[in-house]
C-alpha positions in Angstrom: 0.0 0.0 0.0 1.1 3.5 -0.6 1.9 6.1 2.1 -1.3 8.0 1.2 -3.6 5.0 1.4 -2.1 3.9 4.7 -2.5 7.4 6.2 -6.1 7.5 4.9 -6.8 4.1 6.5 -5.2 5.0 9.8 -6.8 8.5 10.1 -10.1 7.1 8.8 -10.0 4.4 11.4 -9.6 7.0 14.2 -12.5 8.9 12.6 -14.6 5.8 12.5 -13.9 5.0 16.2 -14.6 8.6 17.2 -17.9 8.5 15.2 -18.8 5.2 16.8 -18.3 6.7 20.3 -20.6 9.6 19.4 -23.2 7.2 17.9 -23.1 5.1 21.2 -23.5 8.4 23.1 -26.5 9.3 21.0 -28.0 5.9 21.8 -27.9 6.8 25.5 -24.5 5.4 26.5 -23.1 8.5 28.3 -19.3 8.6 28.3 -17.4 8.6 31.6 -14.3 10.6 32.2 -11.9 7.9 30.9 -14.1 7.5 27.8 -13.6 11.2 27.0 -9.9 10.9 27.6 -9.8 8.2 24.9 -11.5 10.5 22.3 -8.9 13.2 22.3 -6.0 11.2 20.9 -8.3 10.0 18.1 -9.0 13.7 17.2 -5.2 14.3 17.3 -4.6 11.3 15.0 -7.1 12.7 12.5 -5.3 16.0 12.6 -1.9 14.2 11.9 -3.6 12.4 9.1 -4.6 15.7 7.5 -1.1 17.0 7.9 0.5 13.8 6.6 -1.6 14.1 3.4 -1.0 17.8 2.9 2.7 17.9 3.9 4.0 14.3 3.5 6.8 14.3 5.9 7.8 11.6 8.4 7.0 13.4 11.7 3.2 13.4 11.0 3.0 9.7 10.6 5.0 9.1 13.8 2.6 11.6 15.6 -0.3 9.6 14.3 1.2 6.4 15.6 1.8 8.0 19.0 -1.7 9.3 19.2 -3.2 6.0 18.3 -1.0 4.1 20.8 -1.9 6.7 23.5 -5.7 6.1 23.1 -4.9 2.4 23.1 -3.0 2.7 26.4 -5.8 4.7 27.9 -8.2 2.0 26.8 -6.1 -0.7 28.5 -6.1 1.5 31.7 -9.9 2.0 31.5 -10.4 -1.8 31.0 -8.4 -2.5 34.1 -10.5 0.0 36.0 -13.7 -1.6 34.7 -12.5 -5.1 35.7 -11.3 -4.0 39.1 -7.7 -4.7 38.4 -6.7 -1.2 39.7 -8.4 1.9 40.9 -9.3 4.7 38.5 -9.4 8.4 39.1 -11.2 9.3 42.3 -13.6 11.5 40.3 -15.1 8.6 38.4 -15.0 5.5 40.6 -16.7 4.4 43.8 -14.8 4.4 47.1 -15.1 2.2 50.1 -17.9 3.7 52.3 -16.9 1.8 55.5 -16.4 4.1 58.4 -18.1 7.2 56.8 -20.5 9.2 58.8 -24.0 9.8 57.4 -23.0 13.3 56.5 -19.8 12.2 54.7 -21.7 9.5 52.9 -24.3 12.0 51.7 -21.5 14.3 50.5 -19.9 11.5 48.6 -23.2 10.6 47.0 -23.9 14.2 46.0 -20.4 14.7 44.5 -20.4 11.3 42.7 -20.1 11.5 38.9 -23.2 10.7 36.8 -21.3 8.0 34.8 -18.8 5.8 36.6 -15.6 4.6 35.0 -15.5 1.4 37.0 -18.7 -0.1 35.4 -18.9 -1.7 32.0 -21.8 0.1 30.2 -21.7 -2.1 27.1 -19.8 -5.2 26.0 -19.5 -7.5 23.0 -17.8 -10.9 23.1 -16.9 -10.1 26.7 -15.0 -7.0 25.8 -16.1 -3.5 26.8 -16.0 -0.5 24.6 -12.7 0.5 26.2 -11.2 -2.9 25.4 -12.4 -2.7 21.7 -11.0 0.8 21.5 -7.7 -0.4 22.7 -7.5 -3.3 20.3 -8.5 -1.2 17.3 -6.3 1.7 18.3 -3.2 -0.5 18.6 -4.0 -1.8 15.1 -4.2 1.8 13.9 -0.9 2.5 15.5 0.6 -0.4 13.5 -0.9 1.1 10.3 0.7 4.5 11.1 4.0 2.7 11.5 3.5 1.1 8.1 2.8 4.6 6.7 6.0 5.8 8.2 7.9 3.0 6.5 6.2 3.5 3.2 7.2 7.2 3.3 10.8 6.3 3.9 10.9 3.9 1.0 
């Protein structure tokens, strides 16, 4: 494949994943904080794609690869939070309520986020949206690397 086609595939993949996230959101699956974090690198990868097509130099393809790998890494982190492997940000997970007074518990309830990061909202084949995003994003990072190699050839 040519450099141009690989860039179109990689940037288009990020566009498709980002569009998918917004489609799920329109269907009532509100994003949590970590979901939003995963969207930003896709937007950046799309921007690198535009730059790589307009100004075909190597740094743009490496930037796209880094952006795709970043959203993949956030997806892995989010999956670990969802599966209880580690704790997520305090602002989007539940805490232990043992030992809290009634007033402290009420304050925690009132300050809790609407959408928690430590709950799987949707899954397919036992993988959550965060897991699917990670898998597809790492595949896109590989395509970006292939675009880099094609540009060097």
